[in-house]
PQR file with spaces between the fields and no chain letter, atoms N, CA, C, O and H, PARSE charges and radii, in Angstrom:
ATOM       1  N    UNK     1       0.826   -1.195    0.000 -0.4000 1.5000
ATOM       2  CA   UNK     1       0.000    0.000    0.000 -0.0000 2.0000
ATOM       3  C    UNK     1       0.870    1.259    0.000  0.5500 1.7000
ATOM       4  O    UNK     1       0.538    2.254   -0.644 -0.5500 1.4000
ATOM       5  N    UNK     2       1.970    1.204    0.718 -0.4000 1.5000
ATOM       6  CA   UNK     2       2.842    2.377    0.773 -0.0000 2.0000
ATOM       7  C    UNK     2       3.455    2.656   -0.593  0.5500 1.7000
ATOM       8  O    UNK     2       3.623    3.810   -0.988 -0.5500 1.4000
ATOM       9  H    UNK     2       2.240    0.396    1.241  0.4000 1.0000
ATOM      10  N    UNK     3       3.787    1.583   -1.308 -0.4000 1.5000
ATOM      11  CA   UNK     3       4.348    1.758   -2.649 -0.0000 2.0000
ATOM      12  C    UNK     3       3.317    2.385   -3.574  0.5500 1.7000
ATOM      13  O    UNK     3       3.646    3.252   -4.384 -0.5500 1.4000
ATOM      14  H    UNK     3       3.650    0.646   -0.987  0.4000 1.0000
ATOM      15  N    UNK     4       2.079    1.946   -3.453 -0.4000 1.5000
ATOM      16  CA   UNK     4       1.022    2.504   -4.293 -0.0000 2.0000
ATOM      17  C    UNK     4       0.825    3.991   -3.997  0.5500 1.7000
ATOM      18  O    UNK     4       0.641    4.792   -4.914 -0.5500 1.4000
ATOM      19  H    UNK     4       1.813    1.241   -2.796  0.4000 1.0000
ATOM      20  N    UNK     5       0.862    4.353   -2.728 -0.4000 1.5000
ATOM      21  CA   UNK     5       0.713    5.763   -2.375 -0.0000 2.0000
ATOM      22  C    UNK     5       1.887    6.577   -2.906  0.5500 1.7000
ATOM      23  O    UNK     5       1.717    7.711   -3.354 -0.5500 1.4000
ATOM      24  H    UNK     5       1.011    3.703   -1.983  0.4000 1.0000
ATOM      25  N    UNK     6       3.079    5.989   -2.851 -0.4000 1.5000
ATOM      26  CA   UNK     6       4.253    6.729   -3.291 -0.0000 2.0000
ATOM      27  C    UNK     6       4.268    6.906   -4.812  0.5500 1.7000
ATOM      28  O    UNK     6       4.661    7.962   -5.308 -0.5500 1.4000
ATOM      29  H    UNK     6       3.217    5.068   -2.487  0.4000 1.0000
ATOM      30  N    UNK     7       3.842    5.876   -5.552 -0.4000 1.5000
ATOM      31  CA   UNK     7       3.889    5.959   -7.009 -0.0000 2.0000
ATOM      32  C    UNK     7       2.749    6.790   -7.585  0.5500 1.7000
ATOM      33  O    UNK     7       2.950    7.560   -8.525 -0.5500 1.4000
ATOM      34  H    UNK     7       3.523    5.019   -5.149  0.4000 1.0000
ATOM      35  N    UNK     8       1.569    6.637   -7.028 -0.4000 1.5000
ATOM      36  CA   UNK     8       0.386    7.268   -7.614 -0.0000 2.0000
ATOM      37  C    UNK     8      -0.269    8.176   -6.581  0.5500 1.7000
ATOM      38  O    UNK     8      -1.131    7.747   -5.814 -0.5500 1.4000
ATOM      39  H    UNK     8       1.406    6.013   -6.264  0.4000 1.0000
ATOM      40  N    UNK     9       0.140    9.392   -6.576 -0.4000 1.5000
ATOM      41  CA   UNK     9      -0.489   10.333   -5.670 -0.0000 2.0000
ATOM      42  C    UNK     9      -0.708   11.638   -6.397  0.5500 1.7000
ATOM      43  O    UNK     9       0.078   12.025   -7.261 -0.5500 1.4000
ATOM      44  H    UNK     9       0.840    9.741   -7.199  0.4000 1.0000
ATOM      45  N    UNK    10      -1.768   12.303   -6.045 -0.4000 1.5000
ATOM      46  CA   UNK    10      -2.051   13.606   -6.641 -0.0000 2.0000
ATOM      47  C    UNK    10      -1.560   14.675   -5.679  0.5500 1.7000
ATOM      48  O    UNK    10      -1.817   14.616   -4.476 -0.5500 1.4000
ATOM      49  H    UNK    10      -2.407   11.989   -5.342  0.4000 1.0000
ATOM      50  N    UNK    11      -0.875   15.614   -6.207 -0.4000 1.5000
ATOM      51  CA   UNK    11      -0.264   16.652   -5.379 -0.0000 2.0000
ATOM      52  C    UNK    11      -1.185   17.855   -5.262  0.5500 1.7000
ATOM      53  O    UNK    11      -2.038   18.100   -6.115 -0.5500 1.4000
ATOM      54  H    UNK    11      -0.666   15.662   -7.183  0.4000 1.0000
ATOM      55  N    UNK    12      -0.988   18.593   -4.185 -0.4000 1.5000
ATOM      56  CA   UNK    12      -1.685   19.864   -4.037 -0.0000 2.0000
ATOM      57  C    UNK    12      -1.011   20.883   -4.943  0.5500 1.7000
ATOM      58  O    UNK    12      -0.008   20.584   -5.590 -0.5500 1.4000
ATOM      59  H    UNK    12      -0.295   18.393   -3.492  0.4000 1.0000
ATOM      60  N    UNK    13      -1.553   22.056   -4.983 -0.4000 1.5000
ATOM      61  CA   UNK    13      -0.966   23.116   -5.802 -0.0000 2.0000
ATOM      62  C    UNK    13       0.474   23.374   -5.353  0.5500 1.7000
ATOM      63  O    UNK    13       0.716   23.621   -4.171 -0.5500 1.4000
ATOM      64  H    UNK    13      -2.367   22.299   -4.456  0.4000 1.0000
ATOM      65  N    UNK    14       1.411   23.321   -6.265 -0.4000 1.5000
ATOM      66  CA   UNK    14       2.813   23.533   -5.874 -0.0000 2.0000
ATOM      67  C    UNK    14       3.090   25.002   -5.564  0.5500 1.7000
ATOM      68  O    UNK    14       2.427   25.911   -6.064 -0.5500 1.4000
ATOM      69  H    UNK    14       1.215   23.121   -7.225  0.4000 1.0000
ATOM      70  N    UNK    15       4.080   25.185   -4.733 -0.4000 1.5000
ATOM      71  CA   UNK    15       4.475   26.547   -4.396 -0.0000 2.0000
ATOM      72  C    UNK    15       5.267   27.182   -5.526  0.5500 1.7000
ATOM      73  O    UNK    15       5.162   28.385   -5.764 -0.5500 1.4000
ATOM      74  H    UNK    15       4.618   24.446   -4.327  0.4000 1.0000
ATOM      75  N    UNK    16       6.050   26.384   -6.218 -0.4000 1.5000
ATOM      76  CA   UNK    16       6.844   26.887   -7.329 -0.0000 2.0000
ATOM      77  C    UNK    16       6.338   26.274   -8.633  0.5500 1.7000
ATOM      78  O    UNK    16       6.095   25.069   -8.684 -0.5500 1.4000
ATOM      79  H    UNK    16       6.135   25.406   -6.025  0.4000 1.0000
ATOM      80  N    UNK    17       6.176   27.073   -9.685 -0.4000 1.5000
ATOM      81  CA   UNK    17       5.669   26.536  -10.950 -0.0000 2.0000
ATOM      82  C    UNK    17       6.594   25.507  -11.590  0.5500 1.7000
ATOM      83  O    UNK    17       6.134   24.660  -12.355 -0.5500 1.4000
ATOM      84  H    UNK    17       6.374   28.053   -9.643  0.4000 1.0000
ATOM      85  N    UNK    18       7.883   25.565  -11.291 -0.4000 1.5000
ATOM      86  CA   UNK    18       8.819   24.631  -11.914 -0.0000 2.0000
ATOM      87  C    UNK    18       8.697   23.222  -11.339  0.5500 1.7000
ATOM      88  O    UNK    18       9.301   22.296  -11.881 -0.5500 1.4000
ATOM      89  H    UNK    18       8.257   26.253  -10.670  0.4000 1.0000
ATOM      90  N    UNK    19       7.946   23.031  -10.274 -0.4000 1.5000
ATOM      91  CA   UNK    19       7.825   21.720   -9.638 -0.0000 2.0000
ATOM      92  C    UNK    19       6.655   20.905  -10.184  0.5500 1.7000
ATOM      93  O    UNK    19       6.437   19.785   -9.721 -0.5500 1.4000
ATOM      94  H    UNK    19       7.455   23.784   -9.834  0.4000 1.0000
ATOM      95  N    UNK    20       5.910   21.413  -11.133 -0.4000 1.5000
ATOM      96  CA   UNK    20       4.709   20.709  -11.575 -0.0000 2.0000
ATOM      97  C    UNK    20       5.022   19.496  -12.440  0.5500 1.7000
ATOM      98  O    UNK    20       4.201   18.583  -12.526 -0.5500 1.4000
ATOM      99  H    UNK    20       6.087   22.322  -11.509  0.4000 1.0000
ATOM     100  N    UNK    21       6.175   19.461  -13.076 -0.4000 1.5000
ATOM     101  CA   UNK    21       6.462   18.353  -13.999 -0.0000 2.0000
ATOM     102  C    UNK    21       6.495   17.008  -13.275  0.5500 1.7000
ATOM     103  O    UNK    21       6.052   16.008  -13.839 -0.5500 1.4000
ATOM     104  H    UNK    21       6.842   20.202  -13.006  0.4000 1.0000
ATOM     105  N    UNK    22       7.000   16.954  -12.058 -0.4000 1.5000
ATOM     106  CA   UNK    22       7.089   15.682  -11.334 -0.0000 2.0000
ATOM     107  C    UNK    22       5.703   15.147  -11.001  0.5500 1.7000
ATOM     108  O    UNK    22       5.464   13.942  -11.077 -0.5500 1.4000
ATOM     109  H    UNK    22       7.360   17.767  -11.599  0.4000 1.0000
ATOM     110  N    UNK    23       4.798   16.037  -10.635 -0.4000 1.5000
ATOM     111  CA   UNK    23       3.449   15.591  -10.295 -0.0000 2.0000
ATOM     112  C    UNK    23       2.716   15.121  -11.542  0.5500 1.7000
ATOM     113  O    UNK    23       1.967   14.146  -11.491 -0.5500 1.4000
ATOM     114  H    UNK    23       4.993   17.016  -10.573  0.4000 1.0000
ATOM     115  N    UNK    24       2.920   15.793  -12.640 -0.4000 1.5000
ATOM     116  CA   UNK    24       2.274   15.400  -13.889 -0.0000 2.0000
ATOM     117  C    UNK    24       2.785   14.047  -14.351  0.5500 1.7000
ATOM     118  O    UNK    24       2.008   13.229  -14.843 -0.5500 1.4000
ATOM     119  H    UNK    24       3.529   16.586  -12.682  0.4000 1.0000
ATOM     120  N    UNK    25       4.068   13.800  -14.201 -0.4000 1.5000
ATOM     121  CA   UNK    25       4.623   12.513  -14.623 -0.0000 2.0000
ATOM     122  C    UNK    25       4.037   11.377  -13.797  0.5500 1.7000
ATOM     123  O    UNK    25       3.745   10.312  -14.341 -0.5500 1.4000
ATOM     124  H    UNK    25       4.699   14.465  -13.801  0.4000 1.0000
ATOM     125  N    UNK    26       3.860   11.580  -12.503 -0.4000 1.5000
ATOM     126  CA   UNK    26       3.304   10.516  -11.667 -0.0000 2.0000
ATOM     127  C    UNK    26       1.837   10.285  -11.989  0.5500 1.7000
ATOM     128  O    UNK    26       1.380    9.141  -11.976 -0.5500 1.4000
ATOM     129  H    UNK    26       4.097   12.446  -12.061  0.4000 1.0000
ATOM     130  N    UNK    27       1.094   11.334  -12.277 -0.4000 1.5000
ATOM     131  CA   UNK    27      -0.302   11.164  -12.656 -0.0000 2.0000
ATOM     132  C    UNK    27      -0.403   10.467  -14.004  0.5500 1.7000
ATOM     133  O    UNK    27      -1.302    9.650  -14.203 -0.5500 1.4000
ATOM     134  H    UNK    27       1.464   12.263  -12.288  0.4000 1.0000
ATOM     135  N    UNK    28       0.502   10.769  -14.939 -0.4000 1.5000
ATOM     136  CA   UNK    28       0.506   10.081  -16.227 -0.0000 2.0000
ATOM     137  C    UNK    28       0.825    8.601  -16.049  0.5500 1.7000
ATOM     138  O    UNK    28       0.248    7.755  -16.734 -0.5500 1.4000
ATOM     139  H    UNK    28       1.233   11.432  -14.778  0.4000 1.0000
ATOM     140  N    UNK    29       1.721    8.289  -15.154 -0.4000 1.5000
ATOM     141  CA   UNK    29       2.063    6.886  -14.909 -0.0000 2.0000
ATOM     142  C    UNK    29       0.852    6.136  -14.358  0.5500 1.7000
ATOM     143  O    UNK    29       0.611    4.985  -14.721 -0.5500 1.4000
ATOM     144  H    UNK    29       2.189    8.976  -14.598  0.4000 1.0000
ATOM     145  N    UNK    30       0.102    6.788  -13.491 -0.4000 1.5000
ATOM     146  CA   UNK    30      -1.106    6.176  -12.944 -0.0000 2.0000
ATOM     147  C    UNK    30      -2.132    5.940  -14.051  0.5500 1.7000
ATOM     148  O    UNK    30      -2.732    4.867  -14.121 -0.5500 1.4000
ATOM     149  H    UNK    30       0.299    7.724  -13.197  0.4000 1.0000
ATOM     150  N    UNK    31      -2.335    6.932  -14.914 -0.4000 1.5000
ATOM     151  CA   UNK    31      -3.280    6.777  -16.026 -0.0000 2.0000
ATOM     152  C    UNK    31      -2.816    5.693  -16.984  0.5500 1.7000
ATOM     153  O    UNK    31      -3.632    4.902  -17.458 -0.5500 1.4000
ATOM     154  H    UNK    31      -1.847    7.803  -14.858  0.4000 1.0000
ATOM     155  N    UNK    32      -1.531    5.639  -17.275 -0.4000 1.5000
ATOM     156  CA   UNK    32      -1.013    4.598  -18.166 -0.0000 2.0000
ATOM     157  C    UNK    32      -1.218    3.208  -17.574  0.5500 1.7000
ATOM     158  O    UNK    32      -1.520    2.261  -18.299 -0.5500 1.4000
ATOM     159  H    UNK    32      -0.869    6.281  -16.890  0.4000 1.0000
ATOM     160  N    UNK    33      -1.055    3.084  -16.259 -0.4000 1.5000
ATOM     161  CA   UNK    33      -1.282    1.798  -15.609 -0.0000 2.0000
ATOM     162  C    UNK    33      -2.742    1.397  -15.702  0.5500 1.7000
ATOM     163  O    UNK    33      -3.052    0.237  -15.975 -0.5500 1.4000
ATOM     164  H    UNK    33      -0.810    3.854  -15.670  0.4000 1.0000
ATOM     165  N    UNK    34      -3.636    2.341  -15.478 -0.4000 1.5000
ATOM     166  CA   UNK    34      -5.066    2.036  -15.579 -0.0000 2.0000
ATOM     167  C    UNK    34      -5.453    1.646  -17.001  0.5500 1.7000
ATOM     168  O    UNK    34      -6.225    0.707  -17.197 -0.5500 1.4000
ATOM     169  H    UNK    34      -3.383    3.283  -15.256  0.4000 1.0000
ATOM     170  N    UNK    35      -4.932    2.351  -17.982 -0.4000 1.5000
ATOM     171  CA   UNK    35      -5.251    2.045  -19.381 -0.0000 2.0000
ATOM     172  C    UNK    35      -4.698    0.673  -19.758  0.5500 1.7000
ATOM     173  O    UNK    35      -5.373   -0.099  -20.439 -0.5500 1.4000
ATOM     174  H    UNK    35      -4.305    3.114  -17.823  0.4000 1.0000
ATOM     175  N    UNK    36      -3.483    0.364  -19.324 -0.4000 1.5000
ATOM     176  CA   UNK    36      -2.896   -0.945  -19.635 -0.0000 2.0000
ATOM     177  C    UNK    36      -3.712   -2.064  -19.004  0.5500 1.7000
ATOM     178  O    UNK    36      -3.922   -3.103  -19.629 -0.5500 1.4000
ATOM     179  H    UNK    36      -2.935    0.991  -18.770  0.4000 1.0000
ATOM     180  N    UNK    37      -4.171   -1.864  -17.780 -0.4000 1.5000
ATOM     181  CA   UNK    37      -4.995   -2.882  -17.122 -0.0000 2.0000
ATOM     182  C    UNK    37      -6.320   -3.054  -17.855  0.5500 1.7000
ATOM     183  O    UNK    37      -6.781   -4.180  -18.042 -0.5500 1.4000
ATOM     184  H    UNK    37      -4.000   -1.020  -17.272  0.4000 1.0000
ATOM     185  N    UNK    38      -6.931   -1.957  -18.267 -0.4000 1.5000
ATOM     186  CA   UNK    38      -8.206   -2.032  -18.995 -0.0000 2.0000
ATOM     187  C    UNK    38      -8.023   -2.752  -20.327  0.5500 1.7000
ATOM     188  O    UNK    38      -8.856   -3.579  -20.700 -0.5500 1.4000
ATOM     189  H    UNK    38      -6.556   -1.042  -18.114  0.4000 1.0000
ATOM     190  N    UNK    39      -6.949   -2.451  -21.044 -0.4000 1.5000
ATOM     191  CA   UNK    39      -6.703   -3.117  -22.321 -0.0000 2.0000
ATOM     192  C    UNK    39      -6.422   -4.603  -22.128  0.5500 1.7000
ATOM     193  O    UNK    39      -6.868   -5.427  -22.927 -0.5500 1.4000
ATOM     194  H    UNK    39      -6.273   -1.779  -20.742  0.4000 1.0000
ATOM     195  N    UNK    40      -5.697   -4.946  -21.090 -0.4000 1.5000
ATOM     196  CA   UNK    40      -5.407   -6.353  -20.821 -0.0000 2.0000
ATOM     197  C    UNK    40      -6.690   -7.111  -20.515  0.5500 1.7000
ATOM     198  O    UNK    40      -6.878   -8.228  -20.996 -0.5500 1.4000
ATOM     199  H    UNK    40      -5.335   -4.277  -20.441  0.4000 1.0000
ATOM     200  N    UNK    41      -7.576   -6.514  -19.719 -0.4000 1.5000
ATOM     201  CA   UNK    41      -8.843   -7.167  -19.397 -0.0000 2.0000
ATOM     202  C    UNK    41      -9.739   -7.275  -20.620  0.5500 1.7000
ATOM     203  O    UNK    41     -10.401   -8.296  -20.806 -0.5500 1.4000
ATOM     204  H    UNK    41      -7.423   -5.606  -19.329  0.4000 1.0000
ATOM     205  N    UNK    42      -9.774   -6.245  -21.455 -0.4000 1.5000
ATOM     206  CA   UNK    42     -10.636   -6.311  -22.638 -0.0000 2.0000
ATOM     207  C    UNK    42     -10.093   -7.321  -23.637  0.5500 1.7000
ATOM     208  O    UNK    42     -10.870   -7.962  -24.345 -0.5500 1.4000
ATOM     209  H    UNK    42      -9.237   -5.416  -21.303  0.4000 1.0000
ATOM     210  N    UNK    43      -8.772   -7.475  -23.709 -0.4000 1.5000
ATOM     211  CA   UNK    43      -8.196   -8.481  -24.602 -0.0000 2.0000
ATOM     212  C    UNK    43      -8.564   -9.883  -24.129  0.5500 1.7000
ATOM     213  O    UNK    43      -8.864  -10.757  -24.944 -0.5500 1.4000
ATOM     214  H    UNK    43      -8.141   -6.954  -23.134  0.4000 1.0000
ATOM     215  N    UNK    44      -8.543  -10.100  -22.816 -0.4000 1.5000
ATOM     216  CA   UNK    44      -8.918  -11.414  -22.288 -0.0000 2.0000
ATOM     217  C    UNK    44     -10.372  -11.721  -22.606  0.5500 1.7000
ATOM     218  O    UNK    44     -10.696  -12.843  -22.997 -0.5500 1.4000
ATOM     219  H    UNK    44      -8.299   -9.391  -22.154  0.4000 1.0000
ATOM     220  N    UNK    45     -11.253  -10.737  -22.444 -0.4000 1.5000
ATOM     221  CA   UNK    45     -12.667  -10.950  -22.773 -0.0000 2.0000
ATOM     222  C    UNK    45     -12.835  -11.238  -24.253  0.5500 1.7000
ATOM     223  O    UNK    45     -13.600  -12.125  -24.631 -0.5500 1.4000
ATOM     224  H    UNK    45     -10.990   -9.826  -22.127  0.4000 1.0000
ATOM     225  N    UNK    46     -12.133  -10.502  -25.087 -0.4000 1.5000
ATOM     226  CA   UNK    46     -12.235  -10.710  -26.531 -0.0000 2.0000
ATOM     227  C    UNK    46     -11.724  -12.096  -26.914  0.5500 1.7000
ATOM     228  O    UNK    46     -12.289  -12.743  -27.795 -0.5500 1.4000
ATOM     229  H    UNK    46     -11.511   -9.780  -24.781  0.4000 1.0000
ATOM     230  N    UNK    47     -10.667  -12.551  -26.262 -0.4000 1.5000
ATOM     231  CA   UNK    47     -10.110  -13.871  -26.547 -0.0000 2.0000
ATOM     232  C    UNK    47     -11.119  -14.965  -26.197  0.5500 1.7000
ATOM     233  O    UNK    47     -11.303  -15.905  -26.970 -0.5500 1.4000
ATOM     234  H    UNK    47     -10.208  -12.025  -25.546  0.4000 1.0000
ATOM     235  N    UNK    48     -11.776  -14.848  -25.038 -0.4000 1.5000
ATOM     236  CA   UNK    48     -12.737  -15.866  -24.635 -0.0000 2.0000
ATOM     237  C    UNK    48     -13.999  -15.808  -25.478  0.5500 1.7000
ATOM     238  O    UNK    48     -14.594  -16.848  -25.762 -0.5500 1.4000
ATOM     239  H    UNK    48     -11.627  -14.084  -24.410  0.4000 1.0000
ATOM     240  N    UNK    49     -14.419  -14.623  -25.882 -0.4000 1.5000
ATOM     241  CA   UNK    49     -15.580  -14.529  -26.765 -0.0000 2.0000
ATOM     242  C    UNK    49     -15.278  -15.153  -28.118  0.5500 1.7000
ATOM     243  O    UNK    49     -16.144  -15.795  -28.712 -0.5500 1.4000
ATOM     244  H    UNK    49     -13.936  -13.779  -25.651  0.4000 1.0000
ATOM     245  N    UNK    50     -14.066  -14.971  -28.605 -0.4000 1.5000
ATOM     246  CA   UNK    50     -13.686  -15.574  -29.876 -0.0000 2.0000
ATOM     247  C    UNK    50     -13.691  -17.100  -29.753  0.5500 1.7000
ATOM     248  O    UNK    50     -14.154  -17.793  -30.659 -0.5500 1.4000
ATOM     249  H    UNK    50     -13.363  -14.449  -28.122  0.4000 1.0000
ATOM     250  N    UNK    51     -13.180  -17.619  -28.645 -0.4000 1.5000
ATOM     251  CA   UNK    51     -13.188  -19.057  -28.408 -0.0000 2.0000
ATOM     252  C    UNK    51     -14.616  -19.573  -28.309  0.5500 1.7000
ATOM     253  O    UNK    51     -14.931  -20.630  -28.854 -0.5500 1.4000
ATOM     254  H    UNK    51     -12.804  -17.056  -27.910  0.4000 1.0000
ATOM     255  N    UNK    52     -15.483  -18.837  -27.619 -0.4000 1.5000
ATOM     256  CA   UNK    52     -16.891  -19.216  -27.512 -0.0000 2.0000
ATOM     257  C    UNK    52     -17.526  -19.268  -28.892  0.5500 1.7000
ATOM     258  O    UNK    52     -18.280  -20.191  -29.198 -0.5500 1.4000
ATOM     259  H    UNK    52     -15.227  -17.978  -27.176  0.4000 1.0000
ATOM     260  N    UNK    53     -17.226  -18.294  -29.712 -0.4000 1.5000
ATOM     261  CA   UNK    53     -17.786  -18.250  -31.065 -0.0000 2.0000
ATOM     262  C    UNK    53     -17.318  -19.453  -31.877  0.5500 1.7000
ATOM     263  O    UNK    53     -18.107  -20.047  -32.612 -0.5500 1.4000
ATOM     264  H    UNK    53     -16.613  -17.544  -29.464  0.4000 1.0000
ATOM     265  N    UNK    54     -16.061  -19.813  -31.751 -0.4000 1.5000
ATOM     266  CA   UNK    54     -15.542  -20.949  -32.513 -0.0000 2.0000
ATOM     267  C    UNK    54     -16.151  -22.272  -32.063  0.5500 1.7000
ATOM     268  O    UNK    54     -16.434  -23.139  -32.890 -0.5500 1.4000
ATOM     269  H    UNK    54     -15.420  -19.331  -31.154  0.4000 1.0000
ATOM     270  N    UNK    55     -16.355  -22.430  -30.754 -0.4000 1.5000
ATOM     271  CA   UNK    55     -16.808  -23.719  -30.241 -0.0000 2.0000
ATOM     272  C    UNK    55     -18.319  -23.901  -30.286  0.5500 1.7000
ATOM     273  O    UNK    55     -18.797  -24.987  -30.618 -0.5500 1.4000
ATOM     274  H    UNK    55     -16.125  -21.726  -30.083  0.4000 1.0000
ATOM     275  N    UNK    56     -19.081  -22.860  -29.959 -0.4000 1.5000
ATOM     276  CA   UNK    56     -20.505  -23.050  -29.751 -0.0000 2.0000
ATOM     277  C    UNK    56     -21.381  -22.506  -30.865  0.5500 1.7000
ATOM     278  O    UNK    56     -22.405  -23.114  -31.176 -0.5500 1.4000
ATOM     279  H    UNK    56     -18.693  -21.978  -29.690  0.4000 1.0000
ATOM     280  N    UNK    57     -21.031  -21.417  -31.460 -0.4000 1.5000
ATOM     281  CA   UNK    57     -21.889  -20.818  -32.476 -0.0000 2.0000
ATOM     282  C    UNK    57     -21.904  -21.672  -33.732  0.5500 1.7000
ATOM     283  O    UNK    57     -22.947  -21.790  -34.375 -0.5500 1.4000
ATOM     284  H    UNK    57     -20.199  -20.923  -31.207  0.4000 1.0000
ATOM     285  N    UNK    58     -20.799  -22.260  -34.091 -0.4000 1.5000
ATOM     286  CA   UNK    58     -20.769  -23.100  -35.285 -0.0000 2.0000
ATOM     287  C    UNK    58     -21.574  -24.376  -35.075  0.5500 1.7000
ATOM     288  O    UNK    58     -22.143  -24.900  -36.032 -0.5500 1.4000
ATOM     289  H    UNK    58     -19.952  -22.164  -33.568  0.4000 1.0000
ATOM     290  N    UNK    59     -21.639  -24.891  -33.847 -0.4000 1.5000
ATOM     291  CA   UNK    59     -22.451  -26.074  -33.575 -0.0000 2.0000
ATOM     292  C    UNK    59     -23.933  -25.762  -33.704  0.5500 1.7000
ATOM     293  O    UNK    59     -24.699  -26.601  -34.178 -0.5500 1.4000
ATOM     294  H    UNK    59     -21.176  -24.466  -33.069  0.4000 1.0000
ATOM     295  N    UNK    60     -24.347  -24.578  -33.294 -0.4000 1.5000
ATOM     296  CA   UNK    60     -25.751  -24.194  -33.407 -0.0000 2.0000
ATOM     297  C    UNK    60     -26.125  -24.047  -34.868  0.5500 1.7000
ATOM     298  O    UNK    60     -27.229  -24.428  -35.258 -0.5500 1.4000
ATOM     299  H    UNK    60     -23.725  -23.897  -32.910  0.4000 1.0000
ATOM     300  N    UNK    61     -25.241  -23.507  -35.682 -0.4000 1.5000
ATOM     301  CA   UNK    61     -25.518  -23.329  -37.101 -0.0000 2.0000
ATOM     302  C    UNK    61     -25.640  -24.649  -37.832  0.5500 1.7000
ATOM     303  O    UNK    61     -26.394  -24.742  -38.801 -0.5500 1.4000
ATOM     304  H    UNK    61     -24.344  -23.197  -35.366  0.4000 1.0000
ATOM     305  N    UNK    62     -24.931  -25.659  -37.405 -0.4000 1.5000
ATOM     306  CA   UNK    62     -25.002  -26.967  -38.055 -0.0000 2.0000
ATOM     307  C    UNK    62     -25.538  -27.986  -37.055  0.5500 1.7000
ATOM     308  O    UNK    62     -24.913  -29.021  -36.822 -0.5500 1.4000
ATOM     309  H    UNK    62     -24.318  -25.584  -36.618  0.4000 1.0000
ATOM     310  N    UNK    63     -26.689  -27.696  -36.468 -0.4000 1.5000
ATOM     311  CA   UNK    63     -27.276  -28.514  -35.416 -0.0000 2.0000
ATOM     312  C    UNK    63     -27.648  -29.899  -35.935  0.5500 1.7000
ATOM     313  O    UNK    63     -27.510  -30.881  -35.206 -0.5500 1.4000
ATOM     314  H    UNK    63     -27.196  -26.855  -36.658  0.4000 1.0000
ATOM     315  N    UNK    64     -28.111  -29.999  -37.165 -0.4000 1.5000
ATOM     316  CA   UNK    64     -28.553  -31.283  -37.690 -0.0000 2.0000
ATOM     317  C    UNK    64     -27.400  -32.276  -37.832  0.5500 1.7000
ATOM     318  O    UNK    64     -27.630  -33.485  -37.797 -0.5500 1.4000
ATOM     319  H    UNK    64     -28.222  -29.201  -37.757  0.4000 1.0000
ATOM     320  N    UNK    65     -26.186  -31.804  -37.989 -0.4000 1.5000
ATOM     321  CA   UNK    65     -25.040  -32.704  -38.093 -0.0000 2.0000
ATOM     322  C    UNK    65     -24.709  -33.334  -36.745  0.5500 1.7000
ATOM     323  O    UNK    65     -24.276  -34.485  -36.690 -0.5500 1.4000
ATOM     324  H    UNK    65     -25.999  -30.822  -38.018  0.4000 1.0000
ATOM     325  N    UNK    66     -24.908  -32.595  -35.664 -0.4000 1.5000
ATOM     326  CA   UNK    66     -24.539  -33.077  -34.348 -0.0000 2.0000
ATOM     327  C    UNK    66     -25.693  -33.754  -33.626  0.5500 1.7000
ATOM     328  O    UNK    66     -25.483  -34.334  -32.561 -0.5500 1.4000
ATOM     329  H    UNK    66     -25.260  -31.660  -35.709  0.4000 1.0000
ATOM     330  N    UNK    67     -26.908  -33.699  -34.170 -0.4000 1.5000
ATOM     331  CA   UNK    67     -28.042  -34.285  -33.471 -0.0000 2.0000
ATOM     332  C    UNK    67     -27.912  -35.799  -33.376  0.5500 1.7000
ATOM     333  O    UNK    67     -28.387  -36.385  -32.403 -0.5500 1.4000
ATOM     334  H    UNK    67     -27.078  -33.228  -35.035  0.4000 1.0000
ATOM     335  N    UNK    68     -27.290  -36.449  -34.343 -0.4000 1.5000
ATOM     336  CA   UNK    68     -27.103  -37.895  -34.274 -0.0000 2.0000
ATOM     337  C    UNK    68     -26.072  -38.269  -33.225  0.5500 1.7000
ATOM     338  O    UNK    68     -26.117  -39.374  -32.685 -0.5500 1.4000
ATOM     339  H    UNK    68     -26.904  -35.973  -35.133  0.4000 1.0000
ATOM     340  N    UNK    69     -25.149  -37.377  -32.928 -0.4000 1.5000
ATOM     341  CA   UNK    69     -24.146  -37.665  -31.907 -0.0000 2.0000
ATOM     342  C    UNK    69     -24.723  -37.559  -30.504  0.5500 1.7000
ATOM     343  O    UNK    69     -24.220  -38.192  -29.576 -0.5500 1.4000
ATOM     344  H    UNK    69     -25.112  -36.479  -33.367  0.4000 1.0000
ATOM     345  N    UNK    70     -25.773  -36.766  -30.343 -0.4000 1.5000
ATOM     346  CA   UNK    70     -26.341  -36.554  -29.023 -0.0000 2.0000
ATOM     347  C    UNK    70     -27.360  -37.623  -28.653  0.5500 1.7000
ATOM     348  O    UNK    70     -27.650  -37.781  -27.467 -0.5500 1.4000
ATOM     349  H    UNK    70     -26.182  -36.252  -31.097  0.4000 1.0000
ATOM     350  N    UNK    71     -27.915  -38.360  -29.600 -0.4000 1.5000
ATOM     351  CA   UNK    71     -28.899  -39.393  -29.296 -0.0000 2.0000
ATOM     352  C    UNK    71     -28.181  -40.658  -28.850  0.5500 1.7000
ATOM     353  O    UNK    71     -27.111  -40.975  -29.369 -0.5500 1.4000
ATOM     354  H    UNK    71     -27.679  -38.232  -30.563  0.4000 1.0000
ATOM     355  N    UNK    72     -28.751  -41.383  -27.899 -0.4000 1.5000
ATOM     356  CA   UNK    72     -28.101  -42.616  -27.435 -0.0000 2.0000
ATOM     357  C    UNK    72     -28.063  -43.667  -28.533  0.5500 1.7000
ATOM     358  O    UNK    72     -28.985  -43.757  -29.344 -0.5500 1.4000
ATOM     359  H    UNK    72     -29.620  -41.126  -27.477  0.4000 1.0000
ATOM     360  N    UNK    73     -27.023  -44.442  -28.561 -0.4000 1.5000
ATOM     361  CA   UNK    73     -26.829  -45.434  -29.610 -0.0000 2.0000
ATOM     362  C    UNK    73     -27.393  -46.798  -29.225  0.5500 1.7000
ATOM     363  O    UNK    73     -27.353  -47.711  -30.050 -0.5500 1.4000
ATOM     364  H    UNK    73     -26.274  -44.369  -27.902  0.4000 1.0000
ATOM     365  N    UNK    74     -27.914  -46.983  -28.019 -0.4000 1.5000
ATOM     366  CA   UNK    74     -28.422  -48.301  -27.615 -0.0000 2.0000
ATOM     367  C    UNK    74     -29.910  -48.321  -27.455  0.5500 1.7000
ATOM     368  O    UNK    74     -30.481  -49.359  -27.119 -0.5500 1.4000
ATOM     369  H    UNK    74     -27.947  -46.242  -27.349  0.4000 1.0000
């Protein structure tokens, strides 16, 4: 938790205008981390949806081919 506070913190108004660059860089790092996490999560969802489409949607489209496999053979 201490590391998180140290890396990603929003600063109050600085006393000197030349000190603003450090605060902006830390806020940008926080935003970049959030964006990277969001993209990673959306990629995982897209990957699983693509797998779902490959496995299940094609079976529904060709249901008559698989209906003989689902009926008992005895």
